Each structure stands twice: as C-alpha cells, then as structure tokens.
C-alpha positions in Angstrom: 59.4 136.7 188.4 56.0 137.7 187.1 56.8 141.3 187.8 59.9 141.1 185.7 58.1 139.5 182.7 55.4 142.1 182.9 58.0 144.9 182.9 59.7 143.4 179.8 56.4 143.0 178.0 55.3 146.5 178.7 58.7 147.9 177.7 58.5 146.0 174.3 54.9 147.2 173.7 55.7 150.8 174.5 58.7 150.7 172.2 56.6 149.3 169.4 53.8 151.9 169.9 56.3 154.8 169.9 58.1 153.5 166.8 54.7 153.1 164.9 53.7 156.6 165.9 56.9 158.1 164.5 56.7 156.0 161.3 53.1 157.1 160.8 54.1 160.8 161.4 56.9 160.4 158.9 54.4 159.4 156.2 51.7 161.9 157.2 53.7 165.1 157.6 54.6 166.7 154.3 58.1 167.4 153.3 59.0 171.0 152.7 60.9 171.5 149.5 62.7 174.7 149.0 62.4 176.1 145.5 65.7 176.1 143.5 66.8 179.6 142.4 68.7 179.8 139.2 70.8 183.0 139.4 72.1 184.4 136.1 75.8 185.5 136.2 76.2 189.2 136.7 79.9 189.5 135.8 82.6 187.8 133.8 84.1 185.9 136.7 80.7 184.3 137.5 80.2 183.4 133.8 83.7 181.7 133.7 82.9 179.9 136.9 79.6 178.6 135.6 81.1 177.5 132.3 83.9 175.6 134.2 81.3 173.8 136.3 79.6 172.5 133.2 
C-alpha cells in the first residue's frame, strides 16, 4: 500500500513540475509577431475589392 501511495505522490509532483516548467517557458519565451504589410492596389479590380471591404 505504501508503494502505491508513493507512486501517486510522485506522479502528482512530476505533473506539477512539468506544468510549472511549461508555464514559465510561456512567459519567458518572446512571441514572434510578423509585420503587417499594407499592399497598395495595383489595378481597378483590387481597388474595387478594397473599397467594398471598407
């Protein structure tokens, strides 16, 4: 019975440690933001499409 309790406790502790590691990594690692590119319309069809989106 003691072996079973020890396994349960170790399982819970390792789960907590791994979850804290991933939470810390989520805060430490920077997010990569891609720059937004604004393309000017090159023909009439693109201009009409852009004006309809607005």
